[in-house]
All heavy atoms as TSV, in Angstrom:
chain	resi	resn	atom	element	x	y	z
A	1	MET	N	N	0.554	-5.141	-67.909
A	1	MET	CA	C	-0.700	-4.483	-67.595
A	1	MET	C	C	-1.589	-5.394	-66.754
A	1	MET	O	O	-2.225	-4.939	-65.823
A	1	MET	CB	C	-1.392	-4.086	-68.909
A	1	MET	CG	C	-2.672	-3.367	-68.709
A	1	MET	SD	S	-2.349	-1.719	-68.109
A	1	MET	CE	C	-3.944	-1.048	-68.163
A	2	THR	N	N	-1.612	-6.670	-67.076
A	2	THR	CA	C	-2.438	-7.618	-66.344
A	2	THR	C	C	-1.970	-7.751	-64.902
A	2	THR	O	O	-2.772	-7.842	-63.988
A	2	THR	CB	C	-2.397	-9.005	-67.029
A	2	THR	OG1	O	-2.701	-8.831	-68.407
A	2	THR	CG2	C	-3.371	-9.951	-66.411
A	3	ARG	N	N	-0.646	-7.747	-64.708
A	3	ARG	CA	C	-0.097	-7.844	-63.344
A	3	ARG	C	C	-0.476	-6.624	-62.519
A	3	ARG	O	O	-0.792	-6.732	-61.349
A	3	ARG	CB	C	1.420	-7.992	-63.395
A	3	ARG	CG	C	1.868	-9.331	-63.897
A	3	ARG	CD	C	3.356	-9.433	-63.860
A	3	ARG	NE	N	3.777	-10.703	-64.411
A	3	ARG	CZ	C	4.988	-10.993	-64.755
A	3	ARG	NH1	N	5.937	-10.089	-64.637
A	3	ARG	NH2	N	5.283	-12.177	-65.243
A	4	VAL	N	N	-0.434	-5.458	-63.139
A	4	VAL	CA	C	-0.791	-4.227	-62.436
A	4	VAL	C	C	-2.263	-4.259	-62.045
A	4	VAL	O	O	-2.629	-3.914	-60.920
A	4	VAL	CB	C	-0.481	-2.993	-63.314
A	4	VAL	CG1	C	-0.999	-1.735	-62.663
A	4	VAL	CG2	C	1.006	-2.891	-63.584
A	5	LEU	N	N	-3.107	-4.731	-62.940
A	5	LEU	CA	C	-4.528	-4.824	-62.661
A	5	LEU	C	C	-4.793	-5.836	-61.535
A	5	LEU	O	O	-5.571	-5.583	-60.630
A	5	LEU	CB	C	-5.297	-5.216	-63.928
A	5	LEU	CG	C	-6.807	-5.321	-63.782
A	5	LEU	CD1	C	-7.393	-3.996	-63.317
A	5	LEU	CD2	C	-7.442	-5.764	-65.073
A	6	ALA	N	N	-4.121	-6.973	-61.596
A	6	ALA	CA	C	-4.290	-7.997	-60.564
A	6	ALA	C	C	-3.835	-7.468	-59.212
A	6	ALA	O	O	-4.477	-7.695	-58.186
A	6	ALA	CB	C	-3.518	-9.258	-60.934
A	7	LEU	N	N	-2.715	-6.749	-59.193
A	7	LEU	CA	C	-2.213	-6.172	-57.948
A	7	LEU	C	C	-3.190	-5.130	-57.410
A	7	LEU	O	O	-3.461	-5.088	-56.207
A	7	LEU	CB	C	-0.845	-5.537	-58.185
A	7	LEU	CG	C	-0.183	-4.912	-56.972
A	7	LEU	CD1	C	0.017	-5.947	-55.867
A	7	LEU	CD2	C	1.134	-4.284	-57.347
A	8	ALA	N	N	-3.760	-4.344	-58.284
A	8	ALA	CA	C	-4.729	-3.335	-57.866
A	8	ALA	C	C	-5.972	-3.991	-57.273
A	8	ALA	O	O	-6.519	-3.521	-56.277
A	8	ALA	CB	C	-5.100	-2.447	-59.038
A	9	VAL	N	N	-6.414	-5.095	-57.846
A	9	VAL	CA	C	-7.588	-5.805	-57.333
A	9	VAL	C	C	-7.289	-6.388	-55.968
A	9	VAL	O	O	-8.074	-6.269	-55.030
A	9	VAL	CB	C	-8.038	-6.907	-58.327
A	9	VAL	CG1	C	-9.083	-7.816	-57.697
A	9	VAL	CG2	C	-8.554	-6.283	-59.599
A	10	VAL	N	N	-6.126	-7.013	-55.823
A	10	VAL	CA	C	-5.744	-7.608	-54.537
A	10	VAL	C	C	-5.643	-6.532	-53.468
A	10	VAL	O	O	-6.154	-6.693	-52.359
A	10	VAL	CB	C	-4.415	-8.389	-54.669
A	10	VAL	CG1	C	-3.889	-8.792	-53.298
A	10	VAL	CG2	C	-4.614	-9.597	-55.549
A	11	LEU	N	N	-5.008	-5.427	-53.775
A	11	LEU	CA	C	-4.887	-4.333	-52.812
A	11	LEU	C	C	-6.246	-3.737	-52.470
A	11	LEU	O	O	-6.518	-3.415	-51.325
A	11	LEU	CB	C	-3.960	-3.243	-53.350
A	11	LEU	CG	C	-2.471	-3.562	-53.319
A	11	LEU	CD1	C	-1.684	-2.439	-53.987
A	11	LEU	CD2	C	-1.984	-3.777	-51.910
A	12	GLY	N	N	-7.088	-3.607	-53.465
A	12	GLY	CA	C	-8.427	-3.064	-53.220
A	12	GLY	C	C	-9.238	-3.951	-52.299
A	12	GLY	O	O	-9.908	-3.481	-51.389
A	13	VAL	N	N	-9.170	-5.250	-52.505
A	13	VAL	CA	C	-9.898	-6.188	-51.652
A	13	VAL	C	C	-9.321	-6.170	-50.250
A	13	VAL	O	O	-10.035	-6.166	-49.257
A	13	VAL	CB	C	-9.860	-7.613	-52.254
A	13	VAL	CG1	C	-10.389	-8.637	-51.270
A	13	VAL	CG2	C	-10.656	-7.645	-53.542
A	14	ALA	N	N	-8.004	-6.143	-50.145
A	14	ALA	CA	C	-7.351	-6.150	-48.833
A	14	ALA	C	C	-7.679	-4.887	-48.046
A	14	ALA	O	O	-7.897	-4.931	-46.842
A	14	ALA	CB	C	-5.840	-6.291	-48.994
A	15	LEU	N	N	-7.723	-3.763	-48.734
A	15	LEU	CA	C	-8.009	-2.506	-48.041
A	15	LEU	C	C	-9.488	-2.349	-47.728
A	15	LEU	O	O	-9.856	-1.710	-46.750
A	15	LEU	CB	C	-7.524	-1.326	-48.884
A	15	LEU	CG	C	-6.002	-1.237	-49.062
A	15	LEU	CD1	C	-5.663	-0.106	-50.024
A	15	LEU	CD2	C	-5.306	-1.032	-47.728
A	16	ALA	N	N	-10.353	-2.935	-48.548
A	16	ALA	CA	C	-11.792	-2.797	-48.343
A	16	ALA	C	C	-12.305	-3.745	-47.262
A	16	ALA	O	O	-13.290	-3.452	-46.591
A	16	ALA	CB	C	-12.536	-3.056	-49.651
A	17	ALA	N	N	-11.642	-4.870	-47.080
A	17	ALA	CA	C	-12.099	-5.851	-46.093
A	17	ALA	C	C	-11.785	-5.337	-44.688
A	17	ALA	O	O	-10.682	-4.875	-44.423
A	17	ALA	CB	C	-11.401	-7.187	-46.328
A	18	PRO	N	N	-12.758	-5.380	-43.804
A	18	PRO	CA	C	-12.493	-4.921	-42.446
A	18	PRO	C	C	-11.523	-5.872	-41.754
A	18	PRO	O	O	-11.608	-7.085	-41.886
A	18	PRO	CB	C	-13.869	-4.956	-41.770
A	18	PRO	CG	C	-14.660	-5.926	-42.573
A	18	PRO	CD	C	-14.120	-5.851	-43.974
A	19	ALA	N	N	-10.595	-5.288	-41.034
A	19	ALA	CA	C	-9.613	-6.099	-40.311
A	19	ALA	C	C	-10.272	-6.698	-39.078
A	19	ALA	O	O	-10.976	-6.020	-38.341
A	19	ALA	CB	C	-8.426	-5.230	-39.906
A	20	ALA	N	N	-10.062	-7.974	-38.872
A	20	ALA	CA	C	-10.620	-8.640	-37.696
A	20	ALA	C	C	-9.787	-8.271	-36.482
A	20	ALA	O	O	-8.560	-8.309	-36.526
A	20	ALA	CB	C	-10.604	-10.154	-37.912
A	21	ASP	N	N	-10.468	-7.883	-35.421
A	21	ASP	CA	C	-9.757	-7.567	-34.189
A	21	ASP	C	C	-9.234	-8.858	-33.576
A	21	ASP	O	O	-9.984	-9.827	-33.435
A	21	ASP	CB	C	-10.694	-6.874	-33.187
A	21	ASP	CG	C	-11.074	-5.478	-33.635
A	21	ASP	OD1	O	-10.291	-4.862	-34.387
A	21	ASP	OD2	O	-12.152	-5.000	-33.233
A	22	PRO	N	N	-7.956	-8.883	-33.195
A	22	PRO	CA	C	-7.436	-10.097	-32.570
A	22	PRO	C	C	-8.075	-10.286	-31.195
A	22	PRO	O	O	-8.469	-9.319	-30.533
A	22	PRO	CB	C	-5.938	-9.827	-32.450
A	22	PRO	CG	C	-5.807	-8.340	-32.470
A	22	PRO	CD	C	-6.959	-7.843	-33.306
A	23	ALA	N	N	-8.204	-11.527	-30.803
A	23	ALA	CA	C	-8.775	-11.817	-29.491
A	23	ALA	C	C	-7.860	-11.242	-28.418
A	23	ALA	O	O	-6.640	-11.310	-28.530
A	23	ALA	CB	C	-8.912	-13.330	-29.314
A	24	PRO	N	N	-8.435	-10.636	-27.384
A	24	PRO	CA	C	-7.589	-10.075	-26.329
A	24	PRO	C	C	-6.805	-11.189	-25.641
A	24	PRO	O	O	-7.307	-12.285	-25.423
A	24	PRO	CB	C	-8.580	-9.422	-25.364
A	24	PRO	CG	C	-9.900	-10.021	-25.689
A	24	PRO	CD	C	-9.839	-10.473	-27.114
A	25	GLU	N	N	-5.564	-10.894	-25.324
A	25	GLU	CA	C	-4.702	-11.870	-24.668
A	25	GLU	C	C	-5.111	-12.014	-23.206
A	25	GLU	O	O	-5.269	-11.025	-22.504
A	25	GLU	CB	C	-3.252	-11.413	-24.754
A	25	GLU	CG	C	-2.287	-12.416	-24.199
A	25	GLU	CD	C	-0.849	-11.972	-24.361
A	25	GLU	OE1	O	-0.550	-11.236	-25.306
A	25	GLU	OE2	O	-0.037	-12.364	-23.522
A	26	LYS	N	N	-5.310	-13.236	-22.781
A	26	LYS	CA	C	-5.672	-13.480	-21.396
A	26	LYS	C	C	-4.390	-13.617	-20.590
A	26	LYS	O	O	-3.585	-14.504	-20.839
A	26	LYS	CB	C	-6.521	-14.741	-21.269
A	26	LYS	CG	C	-7.035	-14.957	-19.872
A	26	LYS	CD	C	-8.001	-16.106	-19.790
A	26	LYS	CE	C	-8.499	-16.217	-18.364
A	26	LYS	NZ	N	-9.419	-17.315	-18.192
A	27	THR	N	N	-4.204	-12.732	-19.651
A	27	THR	CA	C	-2.960	-12.736	-18.892
A	27	THR	C	C	-3.134	-13.180	-17.456
A	27	THR	O	O	-2.179	-13.195	-16.707
A	27	THR	CB	C	-2.316	-11.339	-18.900
A	27	THR	OG1	O	-3.248	-10.406	-18.357
A	27	THR	CG2	C	-1.918	-10.938	-20.303
A	28	GLY	N	N	-4.330	-13.512	-17.057
A	28	GLY	CA	C	-4.534	-13.967	-15.686
A	28	GLY	C	C	-5.605	-13.164	-14.991
A	28	GLY	O	O	-6.383	-12.465	-15.610
A	29	ILE	N	N	-5.607	-13.275	-13.679
A	29	ILE	CA	C	-6.634	-12.593	-12.904
A	29	ILE	C	C	-6.296	-11.113	-12.764
A	29	ILE	O	O	-5.145	-10.712	-12.862
A	29	ILE	CB	C	-6.816	-13.251	-11.518
A	29	ILE	CG1	C	-5.532	-13.170	-10.696
A	29	ILE	CG2	C	-7.250	-14.684	-11.663
A	29	ILE	CD1	C	-5.673	-13.694	-9.285
A	30	LYS	N	N	-7.300	-10.329	-12.534
A	30	LYS	CA	C	-7.124	-8.888	-12.361
A	30	LYS	C	C	-6.762	-8.580	-10.908
A	30	LYS	O	O	-7.007	-9.387	-10.013
A	30	LYS	CB	C	-8.400	-8.157	-12.749
A	30	LYS	CG	C	-8.742	-8.245	-14.214
A	30	LYS	CD	C	-10.029	-7.495	-14.490
A	30	LYS	CE	C	-10.419	-7.419	-15.929
A	30	LYS	NZ	N	-10.155	-8.481	-16.811
A	31	VAL	N	N	-6.209	-7.424	-10.679
A	31	VAL	CA	C	-5.855	-6.985	-9.334
A	31	VAL	C	C	-7.105	-6.971	-8.476
A	31	VAL	O	O	-8.142	-6.439	-8.873
A	31	VAL	CB	C	-5.203	-5.584	-9.362
A	31	VAL	CG1	C	-4.972	-5.066	-7.954
A	31	VAL	CG2	C	-3.907	-5.623	-10.143
A	32	GLY	N	N	-7.031	-7.592	-7.319
A	32	GLY	CA	C	-8.150	-7.638	-6.391
A	32	GLY	C	C	-9.090	-8.800	-6.614
A	32	GLY	O	O	-9.954	-9.071	-5.793
A	33	GLU	N	N	-8.946	-9.497	-7.728
A	33	GLU	CA	C	-9.803	-10.637	-8.029
A	33	GLU	C	C	-9.343	-11.846	-7.205
A	33	GLU	O	O	-8.156	-12.046	-6.976
A	33	GLU	CB	C	-9.714	-10.960	-9.516
A	33	GLU	CG	C	-10.696	-11.980	-10.000
A	33	GLU	CD	C	-10.619	-12.180	-11.509
A	33	GLU	OE1	O	-10.030	-11.337	-12.204
A	33	GLU	OE2	O	-11.141	-13.195	-11.969
A	34	LYS	N	N	-10.302	-12.661	-6.777
A	34	LYS	CA	C	-9.994	-13.838	-5.981
A	34	LYS	C	C	-9.328	-14.900	-6.852
A	34	LYS	O	O	-9.779	-15.189	-7.954
A	34	LYS	CB	C	-11.285	-14.388	-5.375
A	34	LYS	CG	C	-11.070	-15.409	-4.311
A	34	LYS	CD	C	-12.388	-15.761	-3.646
A	34	LYS	CE	C	-12.152	-16.723	-2.505
A	34	LYS	NZ	N	-13.376	-17.019	-1.783
A	35	ALA	N	N	-8.250	-15.479	-6.345
A	35	ALA	CA	C	-7.510	-16.505	-7.084
A	35	ALA	C	C	-8.285	-17.815	-7.073
A	35	ALA	O	O	-8.913	-18.163	-6.077
A	35	ALA	CB	C	-6.136	-16.712	-6.464
A	36	PRO	N	N	-8.222	-18.562	-8.149
A	36	PRO	CA	C	-8.876	-19.874	-8.168
A	36	PRO	C	C	-8.119	-20.859	-7.281
A	36	PRO	O	O	-6.934	-20.666	-6.992
A	36	PRO	CB	C	-8.785	-20.290	-9.634
A	36	PRO	CG	C	-7.628	-19.539	-10.181
A	36	PRO	CD	C	-7.573	-18.253	-9.416
A	37	ALA	N	N	-8.801	-21.909	-6.843
A	37	ALA	CA	C	-8.151	-22.932	-6.022
A	37	ALA	C	C	-7.092	-23.648	-6.862
A	37	ALA	O	O	-7.307	-23.957	-8.025
A	37	ALA	CB	C	-9.186	-23.923	-5.519
A	38	PHE	N	N	-5.931	-23.874	-6.250
A	38	PHE	CA	C	-4.874	-24.614	-6.952
A	38	PHE	C	C	-3.923	-25.237	-5.944
A	38	PHE	O	O	-3.915	-24.889	-4.760
A	38	PHE	CB	C	-4.099	-23.704	-7.913
A	38	PHE	CG	C	-3.373	-22.573	-7.241
A	38	PHE	CD1	C	-2.089	-22.746	-6.744
A	38	PHE	CD2	C	-3.965	-21.340	-7.107
A	38	PHE	CE1	C	-1.419	-21.708	-6.129
A	38	PHE	CE2	C	-3.309	-20.288	-6.496
A	38	PHE	CZ	C	-2.031	-20.472	-6.008
A	39	LYS	N	N	-3.125	-26.168	-6.442
A	39	LYS	CA	C	-2.080	-26.815	-5.657
A	39	LYS	C	C	-0.786	-26.704	-6.431
A	39	LYS	O	O	-0.763	-26.883	-7.652
A	39	LYS	CB	C	-2.399	-28.287	-5.421
A	39	LYS	CG	C	-3.589	-28.527	-4.534
A	39	LYS	CD	C	-3.829	-30.010	-4.338
A	39	LYS	CE	C	-5.073	-30.223	-3.479
A	39	LYS	NZ	N	-5.345	-31.648	-3.258
A	40	LEU	N	N	0.292	-26.385	-5.728
A	40	LEU	CA	C	1.619	-26.291	-6.340
A	40	LEU	C	C	2.645	-26.909	-5.411
A	40	LEU	O	O	2.426	-26.988	-4.197
A	40	LEU	CB	C	2.004	-24.824	-6.581
A	40	LEU	CG	C	1.210	-24.040	-7.593
A	40	LEU	CD1	C	1.634	-22.581	-7.572
A	40	LEU	CD2	C	1.418	-24.623	-8.978
A	41	LYS	N	N	3.772	-27.303	-5.959
A	41	LYS	CA	C	4.866	-27.809	-5.139
A	41	LYS	C	C	5.766	-26.642	-4.759
A	41	LYS	O	O	6.062	-25.779	-5.582
A	41	LYS	CB	C	5.650	-28.867	-5.887
A	41	LYS	CG	C	4.860	-30.146	-6.069
A	41	LYS	CD	C	5.690	-31.233	-6.695
A	41	LYS	CE	C	4.846	-32.493	-6.832
A	41	LYS	NZ	N	5.607	-33.595	-7.408
A	42	ASP	N	N	6.207	-26.644	-3.491
A	42	ASP	CA	C	7.128	-25.605	-3.044
A	42	ASP	C	C	8.564	-26.008	-3.387
A	42	ASP	O	O	8.800	-27.022	-4.049
A	42	ASP	CB	C	6.939	-25.305	-1.554
A	42	ASP	CG	C	7.316	-26.468	-0.657
A	42	ASP	OD1	O	7.901	-27.451	-1.145
A	42	ASP	OD2	O	7.014	-26.393	0.548
A	43	GLN	N	N	9.522	-25.205	-2.927
A	43	GLN	CA	C	10.919	-25.445	-3.255
A	43	GLN	C	C	11.449	-26.770	-2.709
A	43	GLN	O	O	12.427	-27.312	-3.215
A	43	GLN	CB	C	11.798	-24.283	-2.767
A	43	GLN	CG	C	11.902	-24.166	-1.265
A	43	GLN	CD	C	10.764	-23.386	-0.629
A	43	GLN	OE1	O	9.754	-23.117	-1.262
A	43	GLN	NE2	N	10.930	-23.020	0.622
A	44	ALA	N	N	10.775	-27.341	-1.702
A	44	ALA	CA	C	11.178	-28.628	-1.138
A	44	ALA	C	C	10.439	-29.796	-1.779
A	44	ALA	O	O	10.665	-30.948	-1.426
A	44	ALA	CB	C	10.925	-28.618	0.375
A	45	GLY	N	N	9.527	-29.509	-2.706
A	45	GLY	CA	C	8.779	-30.551	-3.378
A	45	GLY	C	C	7.492	-30.937	-2.677
A	45	GLY	O	O	6.793	-31.841	-3.112
A	46	THR	N	N	7.161	-30.248	-1.578
A	46	THR	CA	C	5.928	-30.511	-0.847
A	46	THR	C	C	4.765	-29.825	-1.546
A	46	THR	O	O	4.856	-28.644	-1.893
A	46	THR	CB	C	6.034	-29.973	0.603
A	46	THR	OG1	O	7.189	-30.531	1.215
A	46	THR	CG2	C	4.798	-30.301	1.400
A	47	GLU	N	N	3.682	-30.558	-1.753
A	47	GLU	CA	C	2.516	-29.965	-2.413
A	47	GLU	C	C	1.791	-29.039	-1.438
A	47	GLU	O	O	1.499	-29.412	-0.309
A	47	GLU	CB	C	1.570	-31.064	-2.899
A	47	GLU	CG	C	0.525	-30.533	-3.846
A	47	GLU	CD	C	-0.239	-31.641	-4.527
A	47	GLU	OE1	O	-1.200	-32.142	-3.909
A	47	GLU	OE2	O	0.117	-32.002	-5.655
A	48	ARG	N	N	1.522	-27.833	-1.886
A	48	ARG	CA	C	0.836	-26.822	-1.067
A	48	ARG	C	C	-0.498	-26.492	-1.705
A	48	ARG	O	O	-0.611	-26.368	-2.919
A	48	ARG	CB	C	1.673	-25.546	-0.963
A	48	ARG	CG	C	3.044	-25.744	-0.365
A	48	ARG	CD	C	2.935	-26.104	1.080
A	48	ARG	NE	N	4.270	-26.283	1.639
A	48	ARG	CZ	C	4.510	-26.369	2.914
A	48	ARG	NH1	N	3.513	-26.318	3.777
A	48	ARG	NH2	N	5.730	-26.528	3.334
A	49	ASP	N	N	-1.497	-26.298	-0.867
A	49	ASP	CA	C	-2.850	-25.996	-1.303
A	49	ASP	C	C	-3.169	-24.567	-0.901
A	49	ASP	O	O	-2.979	-24.183	0.250
A	49	ASP	CB	C	-3.811	-26.990	-0.628
A	49	ASP	CG	C	-5.229	-26.783	-1.062
A	49	ASP	OD1	O	-5.928	-25.983	-0.411
A	49	ASP	OD2	O	-5.631	-27.434	-2.023
A	50	LEU	N	N	-3.665	-23.766	-1.828
A	50	LEU	CA	C	-3.968	-22.367	-1.548
A	50	LEU	C	C	-4.984	-22.232	-0.416
A	50	LEU	O	O	-4.816	-21.410	0.478
A	50	LEU	CB	C	-4.474	-21.650	-2.794
A	50	LEU	CG	C	-4.870	-20.184	-2.600
A	50	LEU	CD1	C	-3.685	-19.352	-2.146
A	50	LEU	CD2	C	-5.481	-19.622	-3.865
A	51	ALA	N	N	-6.022	-23.047	-0.425
A	51	ALA	CA	C	-7.062	-22.947	0.609
A	51	ALA	C	C	-6.474	-23.179	1.998
A	51	ALA	O	O	-6.818	-22.472	2.958
A	51	ALA	CB	C	-8.173	-23.947	0.331
A	52	ALA	N	N	-5.563	-24.129	2.131
A	52	ALA	CA	C	-4.943	-24.403	3.429
A	52	ALA	C	C	-4.063	-23.238	3.874
A	52	ALA	O	O	-4.044	-22.876	5.057
A	52	ALA	CB	C	-4.130	-25.686	3.368
A	53	LEU	N	N	-3.346	-22.647	2.941
A	53	LEU	CA	C	-2.488	-21.502	3.283
A	53	LEU	C	C	-3.310	-20.282	3.684
A	53	LEU	O	O	-2.911	-19.514	4.565
A	53	LEU	CB	C	-1.577	-21.156	2.109
A	53	LEU	CG	C	-0.522	-22.206	1.756
A	53	LEU	CD1	C	0.152	-21.846	0.437
A	53	LEU	CD2	C	0.502	-22.343	2.859
A	54	LEU	N	N	-4.458	-20.092	3.060
A	54	LEU	CA	C	-5.305	-18.942	3.360
A	54	LEU	C	C	-5.921	-19.019	4.756
A	54	LEU	O	O	-6.328	-17.996	5.299
A	54	LEU	CB	C	-6.407	-18.798	2.308
A	54	LEU	CG	C	-5.953	-18.246	0.961
A	54	LEU	CD1	C	-7.068	-18.360	-0.068
A	54	LEU	CD2	C	-5.495	-16.812	1.099
A	55	LYS	N	N	-5.971	-20.200	5.350
A	55	LYS	CA	C	-6.502	-20.333	6.713
A	55	LYS	C	C	-5.646	-19.585	7.716
A	55	LYS	O	O	-6.135	-19.134	8.744
A	55	LYS	CB	C	-6.602	-21.807	7.102
A	55	LYS	CG	C	-7.687	-22.543	6.349
A	55	LYS	CD	C	-7.725	-24.007	6.734
A	55	LYS	CE	C	-8.766	-24.737	5.896
A	55	LYS	NZ	N	-8.788	-26.183	6.160
A	56	ASP	N	N	-4.351	-19.438	7.411
A	56	ASP	CA	C	-3.430	-18.721	8.312
A	56	ASP	C	C	-3.394	-17.227	8.039
A	56	ASP	O	O	-2.756	-16.481	8.774
A	56	ASP	CB	C	-2.019	-19.294	8.181
A	56	ASP	CG	C	-1.932	-20.724	8.676
A	56	ASP	OD1	O	-2.706	-21.086	9.586
A	56	ASP	OD2	O	-1.094	-21.483	8.148
A	57	GLY	N	N	-4.038	-16.765	6.983
A	57	GLY	CA	C	-4.052	-15.344	6.655
A	57	GLY	C	C	-3.747	-15.119	5.193
A	57	GLY	O	O	-3.742	-16.063	4.399
A	58	PRO	N	N	-3.462	-13.863	4.822
A	58	PRO	CA	C	-3.184	-13.545	3.415
A	58	PRO	C	C	-1.966	-14.311	2.889
A	58	PRO	O	O	-1.056	-14.658	3.636
A	58	PRO	CB	C	-2.904	-12.047	3.418
A	58	PRO	CG	C	-3.533	-11.548	4.678
A	58	PRO	CD	C	-3.445	-12.680	5.663
A	59	VAL	N	N	-1.974	-14.554	1.596
A	59	VAL	CA	C	-0.902	-15.301	0.945
A	59	VAL	C	C	-0.307	-14.447	-0.170
A	59	VAL	O	O	-1.038	-13.836	-0.938
A	59	VAL	CB	C	-1.439	-16.625	0.349
A	59	VAL	CG1	C	-0.380	-17.346	-0.446
A	59	VAL	CG2	C	-1.998	-17.509	1.450
A	60	ALA	N	N	1.013	-14.407	-0.235
A	60	ALA	CA	C	1.715	-13.756	-1.346
A	60	ALA	C	C	2.493	-14.831	-2.097
A	60	ALA	O	O	3.277	-15.563	-1.500
A	60	ALA	CB	C	2.661	-12.686	-0.833
A	61	LEU	N	N	2.231	-14.950	-3.386
A	61	LEU	CA	C	2.940	-15.922	-4.212
A	61	LEU	C	C	4.040	-15.221	-4.978
A	61	LEU	O	O	3.834	-14.155	-5.550
A	61	LEU	CB	C	1.992	-16.577	-5.212
A	61	LEU	CG	C	0.874	-17.414	-4.626
A	61	LEU	CD1	C	-0.056	-17.874	-5.728
A	61	LEU	CD2	C	1.433	-18.598	-3.880
A	62	VAL	N	N	5.199	-15.835	-5.012
A	62	VAL	CA	C	6.332	-15.283	-5.748
A	62	VAL	C	C	6.825	-16.358	-6.703
A	62	VAL	O	O	7.130	-17.467	-6.291
A	62	VAL	CB	C	7.470	-14.859	-4.798
A	62	VAL	CG1	C	8.647	-14.322	-5.588
A	62	VAL	CG2	C	6.972	-13.849	-3.792
A	63	PHE	N	N	6.862	-16.029	-7.972
A	63	PHE	CA	C	7.376	-16.938	-8.986
A	63	PHE	C	C	8.656	-16.335	-9.538
A	63	PHE	O	O	8.716	-15.154	-9.833
A	63	PHE	CB	C	6.377	-17.103	-10.139
A	63	PHE	CG	C	5.088	-17.735	-9.713
A	63	PHE	CD1	C	4.015	-16.956	-9.301
A	63	PHE	CD2	C	4.951	-19.112	-9.721
A	63	PHE	CE1	C	2.820	-17.548	-8.926
A	63	PHE	CE2	C	3.766	-19.706	-9.337
A	63	PHE	CZ	C	2.698	-18.930	-8.924
A	64	TYR	N	N	9.684	-17.155	-9.666
A	64	TYR	CA	C	10.893	-16.680	-10.305
A	64	TYR	C	C	11.456	-17.791	-11.172
A	64	TYR	O	O	11.244	-18.960	-10.921
A	64	TYR	CB	C	11.928	-16.205	-9.273
A	64	TYR	CG	C	12.500	-17.319	-8.416
A	64	TYR	CD1	C	13.684	-17.950	-8.756
A	64	TYR	CD2	C	11.841	-17.738	-7.257
A	64	TYR	CE1	C	14.202	-18.977	-7.980
A	64	TYR	CE2	C	12.353	-18.766	-6.477
A	64	TYR	CZ	C	13.536	-19.380	-6.856
A	64	TYR	OH	O	14.034	-20.392	-6.081
A	65	ARG	N	N	12.159	-17.378	-12.170
A	65	ARG	CA	C	12.737	-18.333	-13.092
A	65	ARG	C	C	14.206	-18.509	-12.739
A	65	ARG	O	O	14.967	-17.544	-12.716
A	65	ARG	CB	C	12.591	-17.819	-14.523
A	65	ARG	CG	C	13.053	-18.798	-15.524
A	65	ARG	CD	C	12.760	-18.320	-16.921
A	65	ARG	NE	N	13.300	-19.300	-17.835
A	65	ARG	CZ	C	13.067	-19.314	-19.116
A	65	ARG	NH1	N	12.295	-18.396	-19.629
A	65	ARG	NH2	N	13.584	-20.231	-19.876
A	66	SER	N	N	14.587	-19.726	-12.466
A	66	SER	CA	C	15.967	-19.980	-12.120
A	66	SER	C	C	16.800	-20.167	-13.390
A	66	SER	O	O	16.277	-20.396	-14.470
A	66	SER	CB	C	16.086	-21.218	-11.236
A	66	SER	OG	O	15.789	-22.383	-11.977
A	67	ALA	N	N	18.096	-20.085	-13.222
A	67	ALA	CA	C	19.001	-20.242	-14.361
A	67	ALA	C	C	19.007	-21.672	-14.869
A	67	ALA	O	O	19.406	-21.933	-16.002
A	67	ALA	CB	C	20.409	-19.815	-13.973
A	68	GLY	N	N	18.543	-22.618	-14.059
A	68	GLY	CA	C	18.560	-24.022	-14.450
A	68	GLY	C	C	17.390	-24.444	-15.303
A	68	GLY	O	O	17.312	-25.610	-15.691
A	69	TRP	N	N	16.448	-23.555	-15.616
A	69	TRP	CA	C	15.269	-23.951	-16.390
A	69	TRP	C	C	15.585	-24.022	-17.838
A	69	TRP	O	O	15.987	-23.320	-18.568
A	69	TRP	CB	C	14.124	-23.011	-16.132
A	69	TRP	CG	C	13.467	-23.230	-14.834
A	69	TRP	CD1	C	13.885	-24.044	-13.833
A	69	TRP	CD2	C	12.292	-22.612	-14.353
A	69	TRP	NE1	N	13.036	-23.970	-12.771
A	69	TRP	CE2	C	12.042	-23.095	-13.053
A	69	TRP	CE3	C	11.416	-21.691	-14.878
A	69	TRP	CZ2	C	10.965	-22.700	-12.296
A	69	TRP	CZ3	C	10.362	-21.297	-14.119
A	69	TRP	CH2	C	10.121	-21.799	-12.834
């Protein structure tokens, strides 16, 4: 009887307590949003700067995962 009462109390508290909303997952910039300044190495190991690339026009970044990772 005591176990049943304890279980009922635990369930009652769990159901009565409001569930906290999880923090929204940050997945990056939104479509159309300006990218932050950054530097990355290209496939040849040369460091590239976004600002320098943008001087020549629009930039498209492509990321892929190779089998060697």
